[in-house]
N, CA and C of each residue as an Amber inpcrd file, in Angstrom:
protein
   363
 125.6120000 113.3220000 101.4920000 126.7290000 113.0880000 102.3860000
 126.3490000 112.0150000 103.3940000 125.1590000 112.1290000 103.9090000
 124.7050000 111.1580000 104.8950000 124.6140000 109.7650000 104.2780000
 124.1680000 109.7060000 103.0170000 124.0630000 108.4220000 102.3310000
 125.4190000 107.7850000 102.1000000 126.4120000 108.6080000 101.7760000
 127.7630000 108.0790000 101.5710000 128.3380000 107.5510000 102.8690000
 128.0880000 108.2360000 103.9590000 128.5800000 107.7740000 105.2510000
 127.8730000 106.4990000 105.6980000 126.6280000 106.3490000 105.2660000
 125.8740000 105.1520000 105.6240000 126.2080000 103.9740000 104.7170000
 127.0200000 104.2210000 103.6850000 127.4340000 103.1460000 102.7910000
 126.5080000 102.9190000 101.6110000 125.5690000 103.8320000 101.3780000
 124.6650000 103.6880000 100.2350000 125.3400000 104.1720000  98.9610000
 124.9790000 103.5760000  97.8310000 125.5570000 103.9670000  96.5540000
 124.6890000 104.9730000  95.8070000 123.4610000 105.1440000  96.2250000
 122.5680000 106.0980000  95.5760000 122.1860000 107.1920000  96.5580000
 121.7630000 108.3110000  95.9970000 121.3440000 109.4490000  96.8100000
 119.8500000 109.6440000  96.6020000 119.1280000 109.8460000  97.6870000
 117.6890000 110.0720000  97.6310000 117.3880000 111.4450000  98.1970000
 116.5560000 112.2010000  97.4780000 116.1510000 113.5250000  97.9200000
 114.6900000 113.7170000  97.5670000 113.8710000 113.9990000  98.5610000
 112.4380000 114.2340000  98.3880000 111.7700000 113.0960000  97.6270000
 112.1520000 111.8690000  97.9520000 111.5330000 110.7090000  97.3270000
 112.0620000 110.3790000  95.9450000 113.0370000 111.1110000  95.4710000
 113.6100000 110.8700000  94.1520000 115.0370000 110.3430000  94.2970000
 115.4590000 109.5060000  93.3660000 116.8280000 109.0130000  93.3480000
 117.6490000 109.8730000  92.4000000 118.7850000 110.3530000  92.8730000
 119.6810000 111.1740000  92.0680000 120.8380000 110.2840000  91.6250000
 121.1060000 110.2970000  90.3260000 122.1320000 109.4080000  89.7910000
 123.5210000 109.8500000  90.2460000 124.4220000 108.8980000  90.3020000
 125.7970000 109.2130000  90.7040000 126.4740000 110.1090000  89.6740000
 126.0860000 109.9940000  88.4120000 126.6500000 110.8830000  87.3770000
 126.2920000 112.3410000  87.6740000 125.0610000 112.5690000  88.0840000
 124.6170000 113.9310000  88.4040000 125.3590000 114.4690000  89.6210000
 125.6110000 113.6020000  90.5940000 126.3680000 114.0000000  91.7820000
 127.7920000 114.3640000  91.3980000 128.3980000 113.5730000  90.5270000
 129.7660000 113.8580000  90.0850000 129.8310000 115.1880000  89.3290000
 128.8220000 115.4620000  88.4960000 128.7990000 116.7320000  87.7610000
 128.6800000 117.9200000  88.7240000 127.8530000 117.7730000  89.7470000
 127.6900000 118.8490000  90.7270000 128.9850000 119.0670000  91.5050000
 129.6460000 117.9790000  91.8710000 130.9140000 118.1070000  92.5950000
 131.9880000 118.7300000  91.6970000 132.0050000 118.3660000  90.4220000
 132.9650000 118.9460000  89.4840000 132.7160000 120.4380000  89.3000000
 131.4480000 120.8300000  89.1840000 131.1170000 122.2490000  89.0330000
 131.5310000 123.0470000  90.2640000 131.2640000 122.5070000  91.4420000
 131.6570000 123.1750000  92.6840000 133.1700000 123.3020000  92.7850000
 133.8640000 122.2200000  92.4680000 135.3260000 122.2400000  92.4900000
 135.8950000 123.2270000  91.4830000 135.2580000 123.3200000  90.3150000
 135.7080000 124.2590000  89.2980000 135.5600000 125.6970000  89.7740000
 134.3980000 126.0190000  90.3580000 134.1880000 127.3780000  90.8610000
 135.1840000 127.7150000  91.9740000 135.3880000 126.8020000  92.8920000
 136.3380000 127.0650000  93.9830000 137.7490000 127.2000000  93.4400000
 138.1250000 126.3280000  92.5140000 139.4550000 126.4120000  91.9090000
 139.6730000 127.7100000  91.1570000 138.6640000 128.1380000  90.3940000
 138.7690000 129.4050000  89.6580000 138.8560000 130.5800000  90.6220000
 138.1080000 130.5160000  91.6980000 138.1610000 131.5810000  92.7000000
 139.5460000 131.6520000  93.3410000 140.1130000 130.5070000  93.6860000
 141.4370000 130.4840000  94.3140000 142.5120000 130.9980000  93.3490000
 142.4670000 130.5390000  92.1000000 143.4580000 130.9880000  91.1110000
 143.3040000 132.4840000  90.8410000 142.0710000 132.9450000  90.6860000
 141.8370000 134.3770000  90.4620000 142.2800000 135.2270000  91.6330000
 141.9910000 134.7460000  92.8500000 142.4360000 135.4690000  94.0550000
 143.9580000 135.5370000  94.1210000 144.6160000 134.4180000  93.8410000
 146.0780000 134.3910000  93.8760000 146.6590000 135.3590000  92.8420000
 146.0680000 135.3820000  91.6530000 146.5470000 136.2910000  90.6120000
 146.3390000 137.7450000  91.0330000 145.1800000 138.0470000  91.6060000
 144.9320000 139.4200000  92.0580000 145.8700000 139.8160000  93.1980000
 146.1440000 138.8850000  94.1040000 147.0500000 139.1830000  95.2150000
 148.4740000 139.4500000  94.7180000 148.8430000 138.8050000  93.6140000
 150.1770000 139.0210000  93.0530000 150.3260000 140.3970000  92.4070000
 149.2800000 140.8620000  91.7330000 149.4050000 142.1130000  90.9710000
 148.8580000 143.3310000  91.7010000 148.0940000 143.1320000  92.7510000
 147.4690000 144.2550000  93.4450000 147.9660000 144.3580000  94.8850000
 147.9560000 145.5700000  95.4030000 148.3390000 145.8210000  96.7910000
 147.1250000 146.3970000  97.5250000 146.1210000 145.5220000  97.7020000
 144.8970000 145.9310000  98.3780000 144.5640000 144.9180000  99.4620000
 143.5510000 145.2370000 100.2360000 143.1070000 144.3930000 101.3290000
 142.6100000 143.0400000 100.8060000 142.9880000 141.9660000 101.5040000
 142.6000000 140.6100000 101.1010000 141.0900000 140.4590000 101.0370000
 140.3870000 140.9290000 102.0520000 138.9350000 140.7690000 102.1030000
 138.2560000 141.4830000 100.9360000 138.7650000 142.6550000 100.5760000
 138.1820000 143.4050000  99.4720000 138.4000000 142.6730000  98.1460000
 139.6090000 142.1390000  97.9520000 139.8850000 141.3960000  96.7270000
 139.0950000 140.0900000  96.6840000 138.8940000 139.4790000  97.8260000
 138.1000000 138.2490000  97.8930000 136.6530000 138.5370000  97.4990000
 136.1160000 139.6140000  97.9990000 134.7410000 139.9900000  97.6580000
 134.6210000 140.2780000  96.1710000 135.5620000 141.0200000  95.6140000
 135.5400000 141.3580000  94.1880000 135.6570000 140.0900000  93.3410000
 136.4970000 139.1550000  93.7610000 136.6710000 137.9070000  93.0220000
 135.4070000 137.0580000  93.0590000 134.8270000 136.9090000  94.2360000
 133.6010000 136.1160000  94.3700000 132.4560000 136.7520000  93.5840000
 132.4010000 138.0660000  93.5920000 131.3740000 138.7740000  92.8370000
 131.5890000 138.5860000  91.3360000 132.8470000 138.5880000  90.9040000
 133.1470000 138.4250000  89.4790000 132.8080000 137.0180000  89.0080000
 133.2440000 136.0070000  89.7360000 133.0050000 134.6230000  89.3090000
 131.5260000 134.2760000  89.3760000 130.8010000 134.8770000  90.2980000
 129.3700000 134.6360000  90.4110000 128.5480000 135.5370000  89.5190000
 129.1950000 136.4460000  88.7960000 128.5440000 137.4500000  87.9360000
 127.3860000 138.1230000  88.6570000 127.6830000 138.5560000  89.8910000
 126.6630000 139.1790000  90.7330000 126.5290000 140.6660000  90.4350000
 127.6370000 141.3380000  90.1740000 127.6020000 142.7540000  89.8770000
 127.8260000 143.6470000  91.0780000 128.1010000 143.0600000  92.2340000
 128.3620000 143.8610000  93.4270000 129.8370000 144.2340000  93.4860000
 130.1350000 145.3660000  94.0880000 131.5140000 145.8060000  94.2180000
 131.6560000 146.6630000  95.4640000 132.8400000 146.5980000  96.0450000
 133.1490000 147.4670000  97.1810000 133.9360000 148.6890000  96.7300000
 134.0520000 148.8770000  95.4180000 134.7790000 150.0130000  94.8760000
 136.2230000 149.7090000  94.5530000 136.6550000 148.4890000  94.7880000
 138.0510000 148.1370000  94.5200000 138.3240000 147.9500000  93.0370000
 137.3120000 147.6260000  92.2590000 137.5190000 147.3820000  90.8380000
 138.0280000 148.6270000  90.1350000 137.5250000 149.7740000  90.5070000
 137.9740000 151.0230000  89.8820000 139.4270000 151.3290000  90.2120000
 139.9120000 150.8260000  91.3340000 141.2860000 151.0900000  91.7600000
 142.2760000 150.0420000  91.2740000 141.8110000 149.0100000  90.5860000
 142.6950000 147.9490000  90.1150000 143.5760000 148.4380000  88.9710000
 144.7450000 147.8040000  88.8590000 145.6200000 148.0880000  87.7210000
 145.0110000 147.4460000  86.4750000 145.6290000 147.6920000  85.3310000
 145.1380000 147.1100000  84.0860000 145.1820000 145.5850000  84.1660000
 146.2610000 145.0370000  84.7060000 146.3700000 143.5790000  84.8520000
 145.2780000 143.0490000  85.7840000 145.0080000 143.7390000  86.8610000
 143.9630000 143.3340000  87.7880000 142.5870000 143.3560000  87.1490000
 142.3430000 144.3710000  86.3340000 141.0520000 144.4440000  85.6420000
 140.8960000 143.3030000  84.6530000 141.9780000 142.9310000  83.9760000
 141.9070000 141.8120000  83.0400000 141.6520000 140.4990000  83.7800000
 142.2080000 140.3490000  84.9550000 141.9560000 139.1490000  85.7610000
 140.4860000 139.0850000  86.1530000 139.9340000 140.2070000  86.5780000
 138.5100000 140.2550000  86.9540000 137.6350000 139.9850000  85.7310000
 138.0130000 140.5240000  84.5800000 137.2580000 140.2760000  83.3420000
 137.2690000 138.7910000  83.0120000 138.4240000 138.1570000  83.1420000
 138.5250000 136.7190000  82.8540000 137.6460000 135.9170000  83.8110000
 137.6480000 136.2950000  85.0920000 136.7960000 135.5830000  86.0540000
 135.3190000 135.7890000  85.7390000 134.9410000 136.9890000  85.3260000
 133.5530000 137.2400000  84.9350000 133.1670000 136.3920000  83.7230000
 134.0790000 136.3050000  82.7630000 133.8100000 135.5370000  81.5510000
 133.6300000 134.0540000  81.8690000 134.5400000 133.5040000  82.6580000
 134.4540000 132.0860000  83.0340000 133.2020000 131.8410000  83.8790000
 132.9000000 132.7530000  84.7810000 131.6900000 132.6040000  85.5960000
 130.4230000 132.6710000  84.7690000 130.4330000 133.4810000  83.7350000
 129.2540000 133.6090000  82.8720000 129.0650000 132.3640000  82.0160000
 130.1680000 131.8340000  81.4940000 130.0700000 130.6280000  80.6770000
 129.6060000 129.4390000  81.4980000 130.1260000 129.3360000  82.6990000
 129.7560000 128.2310000  83.5710000 130.7660000 127.1060000  83.4970000
 130.8020000 126.3110000  84.5370000 131.8190000 125.2610000  84.6220000
 131.6400000 124.1480000  83.6040000 130.4230000 123.8320000  83.2400000
 130.2080000 122.7410000  82.2980000 130.7270000 123.1320000  80.9240000
 130.4100000 124.3310000  80.4680000 130.8640000 124.7920000  79.1640000
 132.3800000 124.8650000  79.1040000 132.9880000 125.4570000  80.1160000
 134.4440000 125.5790000  80.1370000 135.0830000 124.1960000  80.2590000
 134.5030000 123.3340000  81.0810000 135.0470000 121.9880000  81.2340000
 135.0030000 121.1950000  79.9420000 133.9100000 121.2910000  79.2020000
 133.7970000 120.5870000  77.9250000 134.7950000 121.1580000  76.9240000
 135.0010000 122.4740000  76.9370000 135.9470000 123.0850000  76.0090000
 137.3920000 122.7210000  76.3460000 137.7330000 122.6800000  77.6300000
 139.1130000 122.4150000  78.0260000 139.4420000 120.9290000  78.0770000
 138.4710000 120.1040000  78.4520000 138.7150000 118.6770000  78.6440000
 137.7130000 117.8570000  77.8390000 137.9290000 117.7490000  76.5150000
 136.9790000 116.9660000  75.7180000 137.0250000 115.4960000  76.0960000
 135.9430000 114.8310000  75.8400000 135.8590000 113.4060000  76.1640000
 136.8130000 112.6150000  75.2880000 137.2450000 111.4910000  75.8000000
 138.1200000 110.6140000  75.0380000 137.3610000 110.0330000  73.8460000
 138.0780000 109.7670000  72.7580000 137.4430000 109.2540000  71.5390000
 136.7520000 107.9250000  71.7670000 137.3260000 107.0570000  72.5960000
 136.7100000 105.7510000  72.8060000 135.3650000 105.8600000  73.5320000
 135.0950000 106.9670000  74.2060000 133.7960000 107.1570000  74.8470000
 132.7140000 107.4850000  73.8220000 133.1250000 108.0160000  72.6740000
 132.1490000 108.4330000  71.6710000 131.7570000 107.2930000  70.7250000
 132.5430000 106.2460000  70.6760000 132.2060000 105.1400000  69.7920000
 131.1020000 104.3160000  70.4350000 130.1410000 103.9070000  69.6290000
 129.0410000 103.1310000  70.2180000 129.5220000 101.7460000  70.6370000
 128.9230000 101.2260000  71.6650000 129.2420000  99.8750000  72.1120000
 128.5580000  98.8880000  71.1700000 129.3380000  97.9730000  70.6720000
 128.7860000  96.9700000  69.7740000 128.7910000  95.6260000  70.4900000
 127.8060000  94.8590000  70.2090000 127.7080000  93.5320000  70.8230000
 128.8230000  92.6400000  70.2840000 129.4070000  91.8810000  71.1580000
 130.4370000  90.9400000  70.7450000 129.7590000  89.7260000  70.1090000
 130.3250000  89.2680000  69.0220000 129.7360000  88.1250000  68.3200000
 130.8200000  87.0820000  68.0840000 130.4350000  85.8450000  68.1420000
 131.3570000  84.7570000  67.8630000 131.0600000  84.3050000  66.4410000
 131.8720000  84.7430000  65.5040000 131.6380000  84.4600000  64.0920000
 132.3600000  83.1860000  63.6790000 131.7120000  82.4180000  62.8870000
 132.3390000  81.2170000  62.3360000 133.1760000  81.6210000  61.1300000
 134.4300000  81.2260000  61.1270000 135.3060000  81.5990000  60.0140000
 135.6680000  80.3860000  59.2240000
């Protein structure tokens, strides 16, 4: 963050340079986890009539596959349990796996770059 504010294009940590591709992947993974948490929380709030903080804890625990619970999971409806199961599944797979499955790379990215040649015809 400090490097971006200073106008640098590369990130340095402990004497090592971190590529911008790696930074983008980390930001995408973080955004994916936050997005999944928000969507899961919204879905749970729609189908359940429980305390927000309790549902937030259950959602964060599910997406992080931590295994902690405040006891709200046992009180969830069938739809709520399926939402928690889906969040556990996505959290277990991880953002990179789910991202690759949902958003495959474009075909033109997979073709090798060939050198341009000026051929005499």
